[in-house]
N, C-alpha and C positions, 0 to 999 in steps of 0.2 A: 904440641896440642893447640888447636885453634881456640882462641878465646872469643866469647860472645858477649855483647852488651845486653842490658835489660831490654833495650828497644828491639834487638834482634829476636828475642824470644817473644816479645809482645806482638810484633808485626805479623809473625806466622799465624797467630790465632785471632788477630783483630781485637786485642785487648790493650789496656793501658799498661805503661811501665809500672804504675803504682800497683796494679793488680798482681803483676809478677812479684813485686816486693812483698805484697801481702801474703801471697802463696808461700813465699820463702819464710816469712815470719811465722806462719801457721804450721810450718813443718811439712807442707805438701811438696815442696821443692827443697833439695838439700841446700845448706848454707853456701853462699857464693864466696869465692876468694875476693880479696881486695887488692887494688893497686896501691902503690906507695902513697898516692894522693887520696885514697879512700874510696875509689869508685869500684862498684861491683863488677866482677868478671865471671862469666858462666862458661861451661863446656858443653860438649855434646851430651854428656850424662844429664846435665841440668835440663837441656832441651827435651831429652827423652822422658825425664820425670814429669815435666809439664805436659807433654803430650799424653802420657799415661793418666795423669790426674784429670785432665779435662775430658778424656774419653770415659773415665770411670763415673763421672757425675751423672750422665743420663742412664747409666746402667745400675749404679748403686746408691745414688743420692749424695748430697754434699757431705753429710756427717760420716757415712761409711767410707766414702772415697778418701776423706781426710785421714780417717783411721788407718786405712790400707796403706796410704803413702807414708804416713809417719812410721808405720811399722817397717816398711821397706827401707826407709831412709835411716833407720837405726839398726838395721841388720836383723830384724825379726821376721824372717820370711814366713815361718810357720804361722805366726800371728796374722800376717797379711793374707795368707792363703785361707786361714780359718774364716776371716771376715768375708772373703770372696765367696767361700762355700756357703756361708749363711745367706748371702744374697741369692745364690742359685737355689738353695732350699726353699726360700720364701717364694721365689718365682714358681717353683713346682707346686707349692701349696696353693698359691693363687690360681694356678691353672686347674688344680683339682676342684677348688671351690667353684670356679666358673663352670666347669663341666657338670658339676652336681646341680647347680642352679638351672642350667639349660635343660638337663635331663628332667628335672622336676617340672619345669614349665611345659615340657612336652606332655607329661602325664596329666597336667591340669587342662590342657587346651580343649579336649572334647567336652568337658563338663563345666568349664569356667563360665561360659555365657549364660547358662541356665542357673547355675548354682550361686554365683556371686552377684547378688543384687542387694547390696547394703542399703539401708534406709538413708534418707537425706535429712538435713535439719538437725535438731537437737535430740533425736530419739536416743534413749539409753535403756539398757537392760540390766536387771539384777542378775546374779549368778544363776539363780534358778530359772529365770526366764530364758537366758541364753542357752542353758543346758537343755531345756525343753525344745527350743527352736532347732538345735542341732541334733537332738536325740542322743545326748551323752549325759553322764552324771556330773554333778558339781565337782566331785573329786577329780574327774578328768580335767576340767578347766583349771582347777588349782594346780594340777601337775604341769599343765602347759604353762601356767604362770611361773611356776618354780623353775621350769626349764628356760625361762626368758623369752618365751614365744608371745605370750599375752601380757599386756601391761595395763590392767584396768585402773581407773581412778578410784580413790578411796574417799568415802564421806568423812569430813573432818571430825565429826563427833562420834558417829556409830562405827566408823571403820568399814562399813559395808562396801563391797565392790560395785562399781558402775561401769558398764561396757558400752562404749559409743560405736558409731558407724565403722571406724577404722578397726576397732577390736573385733567387730562382727566379721569384717572382711578377713582379718588374720585368722580368726577361729575357723571360718569356713574353708579357707585355704589349708589350714592345718588338718582339718578333718579329711579333706580330699587326699592330701599327701599321706596321711596315716593309712588310709585305705589302700594307697598304692605301695605301702610297705616301707615308707621312709621313716628313719629314726628321728627322735626329737632334736638331737644336735644338728642334724642335717636340715631339718625344717627351720630351726632358729636362724641358721645362716640365710636361708631363702627369704624368710620373713623380713630380716634386717635389710636385705638387698631391695625388697619391694618397698619398704618404708622409705629408704633413701631415694629410690627412683620416683616415688610418688604413685605407684600402682603397677600392675603387671604389664600393661601395654607400654608404659614408659620404661619398664625394666628391660623389655626386649631390645629397645634402642640402646639403653645403657650397657647391656651385655655385649653388644656389637662393638661399642667404643672401648669397653674394657678389654675385649680380646685383642683389638688392634693395639691397645696400649701394652699388653703383655708381649705381643709380637715385637713391637718396637724396642721394648726393654731387653728382650732376649737377644735381638740382633746387636744392640748396644753392648751387651755383655761379651758377645763374641769379638767385637771390634776392640773393646777395652782389654780383653785377654791378650790379644796380639801385642798391643802397645806396652802392657805391663811386662810381658815376657821379654820384649826387646830392651826395656829399661833394666830388668834384672840381669840380662846378659852383659850390660855395661858396668854393672857393679863388680867389685872385687869379691866374687862369690866364695873364694877360698877362705878369706879372712872375715869379711863383713857378714856373710850370710851363713857360712858354716855348712854348705852343701856343695862340695866340690864336684859332684857328679851332675850338677845341673846342666852345664854346657854339653856334656856327653848325651844327656837325655834329650836335649833340644836338637842336637845334630844327628843323633841316631848312632848306636854302636852295636857291634855283634857281641856274642857271648864272651869272646876273648878280650874285649875292650878295644878292639881295633875299629876305627871309624869306618862305617860302611859307605 
C-alpha cells in the first residue's frame, strides 16, 4: 500500500498541510497512521475522503459536509445518507419556493404599474384608513398580520397600528395575489422575498441569481455524490459500514447475484 504525506494530499487541492491536519482533527478525514518517528502517513482512502469532503462543501455547506464525513468515517453510512438526503430535500423546497415566487410575479405584472404607487415621505395610515383605501375590512388586515404578511408599527401608549409606505406596498401586493387565488402562506413567502430584495424590480434580478445559485448547488451535489461513492467503495463495507451489497449495487448485478 502506497503511503502519502500530508503535503501530497494538500498539493492536490492547493491547500496547506495544516488544513489537512485540521480536517483530520475535525473527523472529516480518517485518523492517519504514524511512523515510528511520529510523522503522519496517509493512504488512497484518506485522499478519497479529502476529495469527497471538499466536494461536499459547495453542495451541502461546511456543517453538513462535516456531519456526513464523520458519519462515514465511523461506519454510520445510513446517517451519512440521511444527511445527504436532507440537503437534496432542501434544494427541492428551494426550487418550489422560487417557482412560486416567479409565478406570482407574473400574475402581478399586468396590474403592478397602475396599482402599486405607495406614497413617499412619512405618510402613515391607521388600520381603518388602510382598509378603506384597499376596499377590505380591518379584520382582513389583522388576518394578514397574523399570517406574517403585514408588520405594522404599534403606538407605544395606545398600541394602535400604524402602516407606512412599505406596509401599503405589501398590502396592495397581497390584495392582488389574493385576487389571483394565492394562499396566505404562499403570499408571505413572496412578500419576504420582496422585502429582502428591496422591491419587485430588484426581486426579478435576485430571482435570476437565486436560480443560478440553485443550479450551481445541484451540479455540485452530483459531483460530490460521485466522490462520496468512490470513497465508500474504499472502505471495508462488510465490517465498517454493514452493507455488504453496496459494491454489488455499484457494479450492477443480475437477479442471481452474478455480475453483469
